[in-house]
C-alpha positions as CSV (number, residue, x, y, z in Angstrom):
1,X,-24.4,115.0,326.4
2,X,-25.3,111.5,327.1
3,X,-29.0,110.8,327.9
4,X,-28.9,109.2,331.5
5,X,-32.0,107.4,330.5
6,X,-30.5,105.8,327.6
7,X,-30.1,101.9,327.7
8,X,-26.9,100.1,327.5
9,X,-25.9,97.3,325.2
10,X,-25.9,94.0,326.9
11,X,-23.5,91.1,325.8
12,X,-24.1,87.3,325.6
13,X,-22.9,84.3,323.8
14,X,-24.8,82.5,321.1
15,X,-23.9,78.7,320.9
16,X,-23.7,77.7,317.3
17,X,-22.8,74.6,315.2
18,X,-19.5,76.7,314.3
19,X,-18.5,77.9,317.8
20,X,-19.4,80.3,320.5
21,X,-20.7,83.8,319.0
22,X,-20.1,86.9,321.1
23,X,-22.6,89.7,320.9
24,X,-23.8,93.0,322.0
25,X,-27.3,94.1,321.9
26,X,-29.5,97.2,322.3
27,X,-33.0,95.8,321.7
28,X,-35.8,98.0,320.9
29,X,-39.4,96.7,320.5
30,X,-40.7,99.6,318.4
31,X,-37.6,100.4,316.4
32,X,-35.9,98.8,313.5
33,X,-33.0,96.5,314.3
34,X,-29.7,97.2,312.8
35,X,-27.1,94.4,312.8
36,X,-23.4,95.2,312.0
37,X,-20.9,92.7,310.3
38,X,-17.3,93.7,310.5
39,X,-14.5,92.7,308.1
40,X,-11.9,90.1,308.0
41,X,-9.3,90.3,311.1
42,X,-11.6,92.8,312.9
43,X,-14.2,92.7,315.8
44,X,-17.6,94.1,316.9
45,X,-15.7,97.5,318.1
46,X,-15.3,98.4,314.2
47,X,-18.6,100.1,314.6
48,X,-18.5,101.9,317.9
49,X,-18.8,105.4,316.4
50,X,-22.0,104.0,314.6
51,X,-23.6,102.8,317.6
52,X,-23.3,106.0,319.4
53,X,-24.7,107.9,316.3
54,X,-27.7,105.5,315.9
55,X,-28.6,104.4,319.3
56,X,-31.4,106.8,319.9
57,X,-33.2,105.7,316.7
58,X,-32.8,102.1,316.2
59,X,-32.3,98.7,317.9
60,X,-28.6,97.7,317.5
61,X,-26.7,94.6,317.4
62,X,-23.0,94.0,316.8
63,X,-21.2,90.6,317.1
64,X,-17.7,89.0,316.4
65,X,-17.5,86.8,313.4
66,X,-16.2,83.1,314.1
67,X,-12.7,83.1,315.3
68,X,-12.6,86.8,315.7
69,X,-12.7,88.9,318.9
70,X,-14.3,87.0,321.5
71,X,-15.9,84.4,319.2
72,X,-14.7,81.0,318.7
73,X,-14.4,78.7,315.5
74,X,-14.5,75.0,316.0
75,X,-15.9,73.8,312.5
76,X,-14.5,75.6,309.5
77,X,-16.2,73.2,307.0
78,X,-17.5,75.5,304.3
79,X,-16.8,78.9,302.9
80,X,-16.4,81.4,305.7
81,X,-19.2,83.6,304.3
82,X,-21.8,80.9,304.3
83,X,-21.0,79.5,307.8
84,X,-21.3,83.1,309.1
85,X,-24.5,83.8,307.5
86,X,-25.8,80.7,309.1
87,X,-24.4,81.7,312.5
88,X,-26.2,85.2,311.9
89,X,-29.5,83.4,311.3
90,X,-29.1,81.3,314.4
91,X,-28.3,84.3,316.4
92,X,-31.5,86.1,315.3
93,X,-33.6,83.1,315.8
94,X,-32.3,83.0,319.5
95,X,-32.9,86.6,320.1
96,X,-36.3,86.6,318.1
97,X,-35.3,89.0,315.6
98,X,-37.4,88.5,312.4
99,X,-36.5,91.4,310.2
100,X,-33.2,93.6,310.0
101,X,-31.2,96.3,308.5
102,X,-27.8,94.8,307.7
103,X,-24.6,96.6,307.6
104,X,-21.5,95.0,306.3
105,X,-17.9,96.1,306.1
106,X,-16.0,94.5,303.2
107,X,-16.0,90.7,304.0
108,X,-19.2,91.6,306.0
109,X,-20.8,93.0,302.9
110,X,-20.2,89.5,301.4
111,X,-21.7,87.9,304.5
112,X,-24.9,90.1,304.1
113,X,-25.4,88.8,300.5
114,X,-24.9,85.1,301.6
115,X,-27.6,85.7,304.2
116,X,-29.9,87.2,301.6
117,X,-29.4,84.3,299.5
118,X,-29.8,81.8,302.3
119,X,-32.4,83.2,304.4
120,X,-34.7,85.3,302.0
121,X,-37.6,87.5,303.4
122,X,-35.7,88.6,306.5
123,X,-33.9,91.8,305.4
124,X,-35.4,95.2,305.2
125,X,-32.5,96.9,303.6
126,X,-28.7,96.7,303.4
127,X,-25.6,99.1,303.7
128,X,-22.2,98.0,302.2
129,X,-19.0,99.7,303.0
130,X,-17.6,98.9,300.6
131,X,-19.6,96.9,298.5
132,X,-18.8,94.4,295.5
133,X,-21.6,92.6,293.8
134,X,-21.5,88.9,294.6
135,X,-21.0,87.5,291.1
136,X,-18.3,86.2,288.8
137,X,-16.0,89.2,288.2
138,X,-13.3,87.4,286.3
139,X,-13.0,84.2,284.2
140,X,-13.0,80.7,285.6
141,X,-9.3,80.3,284.5
142,X,-8.3,82.8,287.3
143,X,-8.9,80.0,289.8
144,X,-5.5,78.8,288.7
145,X,-3.8,82.0,290.1
146,X,-5.3,81.9,293.6
147,X,-3.1,79.2,295.0
148,X,0.2,80.8,294.0
149,X,-1.2,84.2,295.2
150,X,-2.1,82.9,298.7
151,X,1.3,81.2,298.9
152,X,3.1,84.7,298.5
153,X,0.9,86.1,301.1
154,X,2.1,83.2,303.5
155,X,5.7,84.0,302.8
156,X,5.1,87.5,304.5
157,X,6.5,87.6,308.0
158,X,3.7,87.9,310.5
159,X,4.7,91.0,312.1
160,X,4.9,92.8,308.6
161,X,1.7,91.3,307.6
162,X,-0.1,92.8,310.7
163,X,1.4,96.1,310.3
164,X,0.7,96.3,306.6
165,X,-3.0,95.3,307.2
166,X,-3.5,98.4,309.2
167,X,-1.5,101.0,307.2
168,X,-3.1,100.1,303.8
169,X,-6.7,100.1,304.9
170,X,-7.1,103.3,306.8
171,X,-6.0,107.0,306.6
172,X,-6.2,107.6,310.4
173,X,-3.3,106.3,312.7
174,X,-5.8,105.2,315.5
175,X,-7.7,103.1,313.0
176,X,-4.4,101.7,311.6
177,X,-3.3,100.7,315.1
178,X,-6.6,99.0,315.7
179,X,-6.8,97.1,312.7
180,X,-3.0,95.7,313.3
181,X,-4.1,94.7,316.7
182,X,-7.2,93.0,316.0
183,X,-5.5,91.2,313.0
184,X,-2.8,90.1,315.2
185,X,-5.4,88.5,317.6
186,X,-7.4,87.0,314.8
187,X,-4.1,85.3,313.4
188,X,-2.6,85.3,310.0
189,X,-3.5,81.5,309.2
190,X,-7.3,82.2,309.7
191,X,-7.0,85.6,307.9
192,X,-5.6,84.2,304.8
193,X,-8.0,81.2,304.8
194,X,-10.9,83.6,304.9
195,X,-9.3,85.7,302.2
196,X,-8.9,82.6,300.1
197,X,-12.7,82.0,300.5
198,X,-13.4,85.5,299.6
199,X,-11.6,85.3,296.3
200,X,-13.4,82.2,295.2
201,X,-16.6,83.9,296.2
202,X,-15.9,86.6,293.8
203,X,-14.8,84.2,290.9
204,X,-17.6,81.6,291.2
205,X,-21.3,82.2,290.0
206,X,-23.8,82.3,292.9
207,X,-27.6,82.9,293.1
208,X,-28.7,86.6,293.0
209,X,-29.8,87.8,296.5
210,X,-33.0,89.0,297.0
211,X,-33.4,92.6,296.0
212,X,-33.6,95.3,298.7
213,X,-33.2,99.1,299.2
214,X,-29.5,99.5,299.4
215,X,-26.6,101.9,300.3
216,X,-23.2,101.2,298.7
217,X,-20.4,103.3,299.9
218,X,-16.7,103.2,299.3
219,X,-13.7,105.3,300.2
220,X,-12.2,107.7,297.9
221,X,-8.7,106.3,298.4
222,X,-9.8,102.6,298.3
223,X,-8.5,100.4,295.6
224,X,-9.6,101.5,292.1
225,X,-10.8,97.9,291.5
226,X,-13.2,98.2,294.6
227,X,-14.3,101.7,293.7
228,X,-15.2,100.6,290.2
229,X,-16.9,97.7,291.4
230,X,-19.0,99.6,293.8
231,X,-20.2,102.0,291.1
232,X,-20.9,99.4,288.7
233,X,-23.0,97.4,291.2
234,X,-25.0,100.5,292.0
235,X,-25.8,100.8,288.1
236,X,-27.0,97.2,288.2
237,X,-28.9,97.3,291.4
238,X,-32.5,98.7,291.5
239,X,-33.3,100.8,294.4
240,X,-29.7,101.4,295.5
241,X,-27.8,104.7,296.3
242,X,-24.0,104.9,295.9
243,X,-21.9,107.1,298.0
244,X,-18.1,108.2,297.9
245,X,-16.8,109.0,301.4
246,X,-14.2,111.5,300.9
247,X,-10.5,111.1,302.4
248,X,-11.3,107.5,303.5
249,X,-9.7,104.2,302.5
250,X,-11.0,100.7,302.8
251,X,-12.4,101.0,306.3
252,X,-14.4,103.9,305.3
253,X,-16.7,103.9,308.3
């Protein structure tokens, strides 16, 4: 039963250098603040179930990444993970949020790590669903393969692209439909540009983010590369915990 005295989330727009950022917040002065960051082609409603589960014990904030959901994107002049981390820092500053627990889903996990690199000292703990350590996973020669790979993705008809995005990332039909619809609204062009950035983020060397207590989760049916990378990251990360979510794919939450 819903608590009649329970607060509701309020919405707003944060004006950033990169566009207007839509957010919803449940502020709590005495409780830790949890900020959720969704994946490519998705939006803040990715975490509806988690908001219901956590709202009694935490302050909560969800937001749409630039160019997703109700947020706009007007200046795409650096890698998407970096500009998103800067948007998050500006949003936190406007809302006077000093320290947070960050939850990142896929692309969101990479943004969490960029945030920790760019803005150290603001993160209490992190949750990655799934998580791949932000480091060079392959040789630099692999960069030569990225342009032809992305060209092949561009050849896929948009309708098939949107449908496949849902079907290959979740085991549940309602989640598959959600993913296909949100990706359609985001658009194939932006999604592929962001994916291109993500690939280079995983190839290039980057500074190590600050260490913090971390939960690294992955779906039992996700790609073997992602599952292995999550387990390896756990081995290398002090103070981390690793959890396999049974019968789940990439959108494991």
